[in-house]
Structures are given as C-alpha cells and as structure tokens.
C-alpha positions in Angstrom: -14.6 137.4 200.4 -13.8 134.7 202.6 -16.0 132.3 204.8 -15.9 133.0 208.5 -16.3 129.6 209.4 -14.1 127.6 207.0 -12.2 130.0 205.2 -12.9 129.3 201.7 -12.6 132.3 199.5 -15.6 133.1 197.2 -15.1 134.9 194.0 -18.2 137.4 192.3 -19.3 136.2 189.3 -18.9 139.0 186.7 -20.4 138.9 183.0 -18.5 141.3 180.9 -20.6 142.9 178.6 -19.4 145.7 175.5 -20.8 148.5 174.5 -20.0 150.0 171.4 -20.3 153.3 169.5 -20.4 152.7 165.6 -19.2 155.8 164.1 -19.9 156.8 160.1 -18.0 160.0 159.6 -20.1 162.6 161.4 -22.4 160.4 162.5 -23.4 157.5 165.3 -25.9 154.8 165.5 -28.0 154.8 168.3 -30.7 152.2 168.9 -33.6 151.6 171.4 -34.5 148.8 173.0 -37.7 146.5 172.3 -39.1 146.7 175.8 -36.9 148.6 179.1 -35.4 151.5 178.4 -37.0 153.6 176.2 -34.1 156.1 175.6 -31.4 155.6 173.1 -28.6 153.8 173.5 -25.3 152.5 172.3 -25.2 148.5 170.8 -24.2 146.1 173.7 -24.4 142.9 174.2 -22.7 139.7 176.7 -19.5 138.2 175.8 -19.9 134.7 174.9 -17.4 131.8 176.6 -14.4 131.7 174.5 -14.8 135.0 172.5 -12.3 137.7 172.3 -14.0 141.5 172.7 -13.4 142.3 169.5 -15.1 139.0 168.1 -18.0 139.9 170.5 -18.3 143.5 169.0 -18.0 142.3 165.2 -20.9 139.4 166.3 -23.3 141.5 168.4 -23.2 144.7 165.5 -23.2 142.0 162.6 -26.7 140.3 164.6 -28.3 143.3 165.8 -28.3 145.7 162.7 -26.6 143.6 160.0 -23.5 146.0 159.8 -19.6 145.1 159.9 -17.2 147.3 161.8 -13.1 147.8 161.9 -10.5 149.9 164.0 -12.4 149.1 167.0 -10.8 150.8 169.8 -11.2 150.7 173.6 -12.8 153.5 175.1 -13.4 153.0 179.1 -15.2 150.6 181.3 -17.8 150.9 184.2 -18.9 148.3 186.8 -22.8 147.3 187.2 -23.2 145.9 190.4 -26.7 145.2 190.2 -26.7 143.2 187.2 -23.2 141.3 188.6 -21.8 143.0 184.8 -18.7 144.8 183.7 -19.4 147.2 180.6 -16.5 147.6 178.4 -16.7 150.7 176.0 -15.5 150.7 172.9 -15.6 152.7 169.7 -15.6 151.1 165.9 -15.7 152.6 162.4 -18.7 151.4 159.8 -16.6 148.9 157.2 -19.4 149.8 154.4 -22.6 152.3 154.0 -24.9 149.7 153.7 -28.7 149.7 155.2 -29.1 148.9 158.8 -30.7 145.1 159.2 -32.5 145.3 162.0 -32.8 142.4 164.4 -36.2 143.3 165.8 -36.0 140.4 169.0 -34.1 142.8 171.4 -34.5 146.5 169.5 -36.9 148.5 168.0 -35.0 151.2 166.4 -31.3 152.0 165.1 -30.7 155.4 163.5 -27.8 157.0 162.5 -27.5 160.8 163.7 -25.2 163.5 162.6 -23.0 164.7 165.6 -24.8 167.9 165.8 -28.5 166.5 165.9 -28.0 163.7 168.8 -30.9 163.8 170.5 -30.1 164.5 174.7 -32.3 161.5 176.2 -30.3 160.9 179.0 -28.5 162.7 181.9 -27.1 159.5 183.7 -23.5 158.8 184.2 -23.7 155.7 182.4 -21.0 154.8 179.9 -23.2 154.5 177.1 -24.1 158.6 178.0 -20.3 159.2 178.5 -19.6 158.0 175.2 -22.8 159.7 173.2 -21.4 163.1 174.8 -17.7 162.4 173.9 -18.6 161.9 170.2 -20.8 164.8 169.9 -17.6 166.9 171.6 -15.6 165.9 169.1 -13.7 163.9 171.7 -13.7 160.8 168.8 
C-alpha cells in the first residue's frame, strides 16, 4: 500500500509455512497439537531464512516425528491473513517404516491412520482438511 503522505510503498510481511501430508501406502500421519487446536492436523512449520520449502519439510518431519520423507510434491496453498502467513501444502512419502519419535514441545500425538479410518474431526475449508479429504478420497 502506498503512504498517502509521501508515496512510500509498504509491503506486507508474509511468513511462509509448509503443511505436509506424509503417507505410507494407504496410511496418513495425523498429529495433535499440545495446546490450542484440539483436532487432528498434518505436520506444519515455518520456513527459516535461507531454507528451501523441501528442506523445511525434511527438517520439520525429522524434528517433530523423527522420520524422513521423499517424493515431495506440491499440492496447493492458502493465505492466512490473521497470522500473516502463506500456507503451502505438500505431499510426501515415508522413507522407512520406523517408530515415531514424537517431539513433545509442540505435539501431544502423532498416529498413522488407514485411509478408511481417518477421523472426521473438522469441516472447515482449511488447507489441512482439504488435503486429508483428498487422501481419503484417493486423490493422492
């Protein structure tokens, strides 16, 4: 927006955030936050300065659940005005079927769900639930 007095242009600050649907065949990894939002969600995290989106996904997956992924693919995006964020959704496949090593500073739970047993926690138009529903409906 331009300043009406001096004409200086002000650009909004936007924080990039990744959201990743990790799959292992017909299973998807869902998490629950330690505080705040109480329903199931996908892994997510802020992009650090100098980090690619793919590097952010690998770092967040490793930090939050102790797993590694490959075949990272862009899915969709969603602006979040009230948090000044741009959510960028990706799908990724699990590298090795290892035990989850949950990072408990942010998450209370991480669990694999078979495609046919995914909870119906949310009816919002969030990117996360669009992605979960897409997986449920065999769209990826």
